C-alpha positions as CSV (number, residue, x, y, z in Angstrom):
1,M,33.2,7.4,8.2
2,A,34.6,5.3,5.4
3,S,35.1,1.8,6.1
4,S,38.9,0.3,6.1
5,L,37.2,-2.3,3.8
6,S,36.8,-0.1,0.9
7,P,31.2,20.6,17.1
8,A,28.7,23.5,19.3
9,R,27.6,23.3,22.9
10,C,28.1,24.9,26.2
11,W,30.9,22.9,27.3
12,L,31.1,22.7,31.1
13,A,34.7,22.6,32.4
14,P,35.2,20.8,35.9
15,L,35.0,23.2,38.8
16,E,36.7,23.2,42.1
17,V,34.6,24.8,44.8
18,S,35.8,24.9,48.2
19,M,33.2,24.5,51.1
20,P,31.2,28.0,51.0
21,R,30.8,30.3,53.9
22,S,27.8,31.7,52.9
23,R,24.7,31.2,50.3
24,W,26.5,33.8,48.0
25,A,29.5,31.7,47.7
26,V,27.4,28.8,46.4
27,L,25.4,30.8,44.0
28,A,28.1,33.1,42.6
29,P,29.8,30.2,40.5
30,L,26.4,28.9,39.2
31,L,25.2,32.4,38.2
32,L,28.4,32.9,36.4
33,L,28.1,29.9,34.6
34,L,24.3,30.5,33.6
35,V,25.2,33.8,32.0
36,A,28.2,32.0,30.1
37,C,25.9,29.4,28.7
38,T,23.0,31.8,28.0
39,G,25.2,34.6,26.3
40,A,27.3,32.3,24.3
41,S,27.6,33.7,20.4
42,D,30.2,31.2,19.4
43,G,28.1,29.0,17.1
44,S,26.8,27.0,19.7
45,V,23.5,24.8,19.3
46,Q,21.7,27.2,21.5
47,N,22.1,30.5,19.6
48,G,23.6,29.8,16.4
49,Q,26.6,31.2,14.8
50,N,27.0,35.0,15.9
51,G,23.2,35.4,15.3
52,Q,23.6,35.3,11.5
53,Q,20.4,34.4,9.4
54,G,20.1,31.1,7.9
55,E,18.9,30.3,4.2
56,N,15.8,32.4,3.1
57,G,16.2,34.4,6.5
58,A,15.2,31.5,8.3
59,Q,16.5,30.7,11.9
60,S,20.2,31.3,12.5
61,A,22.6,28.4,11.4
62,E,24.2,26.5,13.9
63,H,27.9,25.6,13.1
64,A,31.5,26.3,13.8
65,P,32.9,29.4,12.1
66,D,34.9,29.4,9.0
67,L,33.5,26.5,7.3
68,P,32.6,26.3,3.8
69,R,29.0,25.6,2.8
70,V,27.1,23.1,0.7
71,V,23.9,24.6,-0.8
72,F,21.3,22.0,-1.8
73,Q,19.0,22.9,-4.6
74,K,15.8,21.2,-4.0
75,A,12.8,20.2,-6.5
76,D,10.7,23.1,-5.1
77,G,13.0,25.6,-5.9
78,T,14.3,26.4,-2.4
79,T,17.7,26.0,-1.0
80,A,19.3,24.5,2.4
81,A,22.7,24.7,3.6
82,L,25.2,22.7,5.5
83,W,28.7,24.1,6.7
84,V,31.1,21.0,6.2
85,E,34.5,19.9,7.4
86,I,36.4,18.2,4.8
87,A,37.7,14.7,4.8
88,D,39.8,14.3,1.4
89,T,42.8,11.9,2.4
90,D,42.8,8.3,3.2
91,E,43.4,9.0,6.9
92,E,40.7,11.8,7.1
93,R,38.1,9.6,5.6
94,Q,38.9,6.6,7.8
95,C,38.5,8.7,11.1
96,G,35.7,10.9,9.9
97,L,33.3,11.9,12.8
98,M,34.7,9.2,14.9
99,H,34.9,9.9,18.6
100,R,32.8,13.0,18.4
101,L,30.2,13.3,21.2
102,A,27.9,16.2,19.4
103,M,28.0,18.2,16.2
104,P,26.1,21.6,15.7
105,A,23.0,21.3,14.0
106,D,23.8,22.7,10.7
107,Q,27.3,21.2,10.5
108,A,28.4,18.0,8.6
109,M,31.3,16.4,7.2
110,L,32.0,16.0,3.4
111,F,34.0,13.1,2.2
112,V,35.8,13.7,-1.0
113,F,37.1,10.7,-3.0
114,P,39.5,11.0,-6.1
115,Q,37.1,8.8,-8.3
116,D,33.6,7.1,-8.0
117,V,33.5,4.4,-5.4
118,D,30.7,2.3,-4.3
119,G,32.1,0.8,-0.8
120,P,30.3,0.9,2.5
121,F,30.9,3.4,5.5
122,W,30.9,1.9,8.9
123,N,29.9,3.1,12.3
124,R,32.8,2.2,14.4
125,N,33.5,4.7,17.3
126,T,30.6,6.6,15.9
127,F,28.9,8.4,18.9
128,I,26.5,10.6,16.8
129,P,23.6,9.2,15.0
130,L,24.0,10.2,11.4
131,T,22.2,10.5,8.1
132,L,24.7,9.8,4.9
133,A,24.0,11.6,1.6
134,W,25.5,9.6,-1.2
135,I,26.4,12.1,-4.1
136,A,27.5,11.8,-7.7
137,A,30.3,13.6,-9.3
138,D,27.9,16.0,-10.7
139,G,26.3,17.0,-7.6
140,T,23.1,14.8,-7.6
141,V,21.9,13.4,-4.5
142,L,21.8,9.5,-5.0
143,D,20.4,8.1,-1.8
144,L,20.2,9.0,1.7
145,T,21.0,6.3,4.6
146,D,20.5,6.6,8.4
147,M,23.6,5.4,10.4
148,A,23.0,4.2,13.9
149,N,25.4,5.2,16.5
150,V,27.3,3.2,19.1
151,R,28.1,4.2,22.6
152,P,31.4,5.0,24.1
153,E,30.8,2.3,26.8
154,D,30.1,-0.5,24.4
155,D,32.6,-3.3,24.4
156,P,32.5,-4.8,21.9
157,Q,31.1,-2.2,19.7
158,P,28.0,-3.4,17.4
159,V,29.6,-2.1,14.3
160,Q,27.6,-2.2,11.1
161,L,28.3,-1.3,7.5
162,Y,26.1,1.1,5.6
163,G,25.6,1.8,2.0
164,P,23.4,3.2,-0.6
165,R,20.4,1.1,-1.7
166,P,21.1,-1.9,-4.1
167,G,21.3,-0.3,-7.6
168,T,22.5,3.1,-6.7
169,P,25.2,4.4,-9.1
170,P,28.7,4.8,-7.7
171,Y,29.3,8.2,-5.6
172,R,32.0,10.7,-5.5
173,Y,31.1,12.5,-2.4
174,V,29.4,11.4,1.0
175,I,27.9,14.1,3.5
176,E,27.4,13.0,7.1
177,A,25.1,15.1,8.8
178,N,23.1,14.9,12.1
179,Q,20.4,12.2,11.8
180,G,17.2,13.8,10.4
181,W,18.8,16.9,9.1
182,F,18.1,16.2,5.4
183,A,14.4,15.1,6.2
184,R,13.8,18.2,8.1
185,H,15.2,20.4,5.4
186,G,13.4,18.7,2.6
187,V,16.4,17.3,0.7
188,Q,15.6,14.1,-1.4
189,P,17.4,12.0,-3.8
190,G,17.5,13.8,-7.1
191,D,18.3,17.3,-5.4
192,R,21.4,18.9,-6.4
193,A,24.2,19.7,-4.1
194,D,26.5,22.7,-5.1
195,L,30.0,21.7,-3.6
196,S,32.0,24.4,-5.3
197,E,32.7,26.4,-2.0
198,A,33.8,23.5,-0.2
199,L,35.9,21.9,-3.0
200,A,37.6,25.4,-3.6
201,R,38.9,25.3,0.2
202,P,42.5,24.7,0.1
203,P,43.7,21.5,2.0
204,E,44.2,22.0,5.8
205,D,46.2,20.4,8.3
206,G,43.6,17.9,9.2
207,N,41.1,16.7,11.8
208,P,42.8,17.4,15.1
209,I,40.7,14.6,16.8
210,C,42.0,12.0,14.2
211,R,45.6,13.3,14.8
212,Q,45.1,12.8,18.5
213,K,43.8,9.2,17.9
214,G,46.7,8.4,15.7
215,Y,44.9,8.3,12.3
């Protein structure tokens, strides 16, 4: 998330189980929970989004529904895609992915700036290890930077600033993805990001987590 200086899993709701009168009373809730987890098809990390094929017929993509894509054109002629939430206001860029405990494997956040910038990002309240792609106005990937996460229980938090390597030109966009995603998919500096689908998405009401946290 941008410094002020410049999600799917099988979620387990708390269960209230009274003292069982038989072994079936103990096993029934557990079996139902197992079926719910293994049968999920809502974009969870385990099964991907609705069983759809990923890029080039690969394993199903893992992302929340109804998100726009960013497609990376790689030097070898192949592509890789991320599905992105969009942060295009000061408040959304300041909050970013703060307070998230997990994010689907092929999901990310796209930060959109109104002009080229060169300021750092920080890891305050960032509980997911991330890799940042710094992207020029024409879609060129300028650099990739790993960002360490902090822990919710850290007090004070070991906050650090992260930016592209010295000498990197100013950027217009930043994509925060799960750490290692770009390396696993062979995306490197010099590749091109097609942002057209994401940039064409009409503005939305904003990040609900950010609203809850008062950003």
